[in-house]
N, C-alpha and C positions, 0 to 999 in steps of 0.2 A: 619262516613266515607262512601263515595260513593262507590257503587259496580259497576264494569265495567266488560266487556269481553275483555281480552287482548290477542293479538297474542303471542303465546309462543316463536316465533322467535325474539320477541322484549324484551325478559327478560334477564337481566344481574344479576349475583350473585357476592357477595363479601365475601372473607374469613373473613372479620371483622364482618360480620353479620351472620356467619355460626356457628352452635353449634359444639364444638369440641368433638371428641371421639365417634361419632356415629358408632354403630356396623354394619358391612356389612350385618349380618343376619337380623337386623331390617330394613335396606334399602331394602332388597329383599322382606321382608314381606310387606313393604309399597307399593312397586311397584306392587306386586301381588294384593293387596287390591284395588289399584287405577284401575288396569286393570279390576277387577271383578265388582266393584260397582261405579267407577268414583271418581272424586275429591269431597269429602264430605265437607271439610273445605276450603273456598277460601284462596288464598294467600293474603299477604299484600305487596303492591308495592308502590314505590315512582317515579313519573315522573321525567325525567332528561332533560336538555336542548337539548340533542341530539334527543329527541323524543322516546327514549327507556325507559324502566322501570327497576328500581333496586328492586330486591326481598328483602324486609325488613324482612319478616317472611314467611317461607315455602321453604327454599332452598332445603331440601331433597325432598319435594313434586315436586318442579319444575324439579329437576334432574331425579326423577322417571318418570315424564311425558316425558322428553327429551329422556330417554332410551326407553320408549314405542314407541315414534314417530320414532325412528331409524328403528324399525322393521315394523311399520305401520304408514307411513307418513300422512295418512288420519285421524288418531286419534287426538283428542284434537286440533282442528283448532283454538279454543279459550279457555281461562281459566278464570273462575270467580276470581276476585281479588278486594280487598278493596284498594282504593287509599289513601295514607297517605302523609304527608308532608316530603319532602326530608330532610329538616333541622332538623326534629325531629326523624330521622330514628333510632338513637341509643336509644333514650328514649322509642320509641315504641317497639323496639326489646327486650329491657331488661324488659319492662313491660309485654310483652308476655311470656318471660321466667318465670316470677314469677307465672303466671297462669299455665304454662305447668309443673312446678315443684310441684304443688299441687297434692295430691292423688285424685283419682276420687271422693271418699267420701267427701273430704275436699272441692273440687270445687263444688260439688252438694250442700253442706251445705251453701257455700258462695252465690251461685246463689239464693237459696231459701231465704236467709237472705236479700239480696239486693231487691228481689222482694216483699217479705212480709213485712219486717220492714221498708225498705227505699222507697218502692213504685216505684221501677225502673221497667219499662216494660221489659219483657224477650227478646223481639226483640232487645231492646237497649243493654241489657247485651251481647247478642250474637254478635252484631256488635262491641261492645267495646273490647271484648276479642278475636275477630276474628274467631268465629266458626259459623257453619251453624245453622239455627233454629232446624234442625233435631238432631244435636249433643247436643244442649242445652236441647232439650226434653229428651234426654237420662239422662242428669244430674237430671232432675226432677224425672225420673223413679228411679234413684239410691237413691235419697232422700226419695222417698216413701218406698223403700225397707228397708232403715234404720229405718223409722218410724214404720214399721210393726214389727220390732224386730225379735227375735227368729232366725230361720235359714235363713230368708231373710237377716237380718243384717250380719249374718256370711258369707253369699255368697258375700256381699259387701267387707268384709275383704279379701276374696279370690281375688276379683277384684282389690283391692288396691295393692296386691303383684303380680298381673299378672297371677295368676293360671287360673282364669276364665275371659273371655273378658268382659269389662265394656260397650261394645257398644250395647248390646241388653238386657237391664234390663227388658223390657216388656215380654220377653220370660219367665222370672221367675214370674213376677207380675200376669200373667194370671192364675198361679197355686194357689190352696188352700194351707193351711199349711200342710195338709197331702200329697198334691201333691209334694211339695218341698222335704219333707222327702223321698217320694217314689223315686224321681229322684236321689237324692243324695245317697241313700242307694244302689239302683240297678246299677247305671251307673257311680258313682264316687267312693264312699267308698268301694263298692263291698265286703261287709261282715265285714269290719272293723268297730269298734264302731265309730259312726258318729262324735262326738265331738273330739275324738282323731285323727281321720283322718284329720279333718279341721286344728287342731292345728299343726299336722305334716306337712301338705302342706304349711302352712304359714311359719313355721320355715325353711322348705326346700327351699322355694322360696327366703327367705332372704339370703340363702347360695348359691343360683343359681343352685339348683339341683331338683327343683320341676317339675312335669309334667304340661304342659301348654295346656289347652283345647281350641279348635277352636270354632268360632262362629257357624259353621255348626254343630259341635257336640252338642252344647247346644241346638240349634234349633231342632235337631233330637230327643234328649233325653227328651226334655220338650213337644214334640208334640206326638199325637197319644195315649195319656193315656186314662184310663177309665174316664167316665164323672164325677165321684165323685172327681176327683183330680183337677178339674178346678173351677174357680170362676164364669165363664159365663155359661149360659144355653146351652144345646146341640144344639138348633136351631141356635143360633148366631155362634157357632163354626163351624157348618156345612156350613153356608153361607161363612164364611171366608176361610174354607178349599176349597170350590168350586172356590172362587176367586183366591186362591193360585194356584190351578190346572190350571186355565185359563192363569194365568201369566206365569207359568213354561212350559206349553206345546206349547207355540208359536202358530203356524198355526193350530195345533190340537185343540186349545182352541175354534175355531169357532164352533166346534161340541157340545160344552157345552152350556146349556141354561143360559142366563144372568138373574139372579134373578131380578124381577121387584122391589122388596123392600128388605131392610135389616132392620129388627126390626121396620117396619112401615115407613121407609124412601125410597123414590123412587130413585133407583140407576141412572136411566136415567137422572133425573133432576140434580143429582150431577155431572154427566159426562158433561152435557151442561154448568153448572156453572164453572167447572174446565177448560173447553175450553176457556171460556171468560177470565179467569185469565191468561192462557197461551198466549192468543192473545193480551191482553191489559195491563197486569201488567208491570210496568217499573222495577220491582225488579227481577233480574236474578235468585236469589235463590228461590224466590216464584214461578217463572215460571217453574223452574226445578222440584220443589216439586209437583206442580200441574200437570205437564206433566206426572210424574212418577205415581201419584195416579190415573190419568185418564186412563193410560195404564193398571194399575192394575185392575180397575173397569170394563174396556170394555170387 
């Protein structure tokens, strides 16, 4: 499927292609997420004879963007979207539903099977199921957590039922086995026996009564631990922490020194190469990813 940038004013939605029963709370969380980090997964659209585009997949995302543009008309002047065939709109929509109905761990296992056993490139898998490369990378992270077993795999169980967000597996993967136990005991179970707490949260989630933790909470609780709780060495974590400070402080970041190297690699060279990708790549998703990483490194 070809990726294009489409004018949001040219999008049409159809009740026939809209998922029924979407909760208002979910739509509000989706809108807040898009406002904070942008549109992670491109829409799927089909061109019509009128010159407009029918939203085949991503109706709630398009409505969230429309709501954002009501208060900020300058936002989202264009939206990344995969172009699909209008005649195949129902087939594509239902095919997407099949993937969306899989649990995060199931989709992660499917992605790795297609890549390893069937030799399908991950970039092609991402395009086929209509997700961004960054989202597909998260599925790889989930698969790695399952492979590590122990409490890493148990966290994936919590992700499957929505207690812990599945969008940041690498926050957990940076931890050692002891680090995972430390975070779960101190900030999640809070004194309860760990295995019993996990079982209780899974059961409560299935009944709709579990506590649901945010991405920000996971990032905070898995960060700033003692060095012995991480898998990387202290020097690499220090570089990443400095880069994170530069990203978060905006204008104040100019006062922080830019590291010339990270683990032997020249950051300035990386920034130049990323600029080339931004300027010359025909892939909009790749452009966006390169632009974000370049901003992060500068």
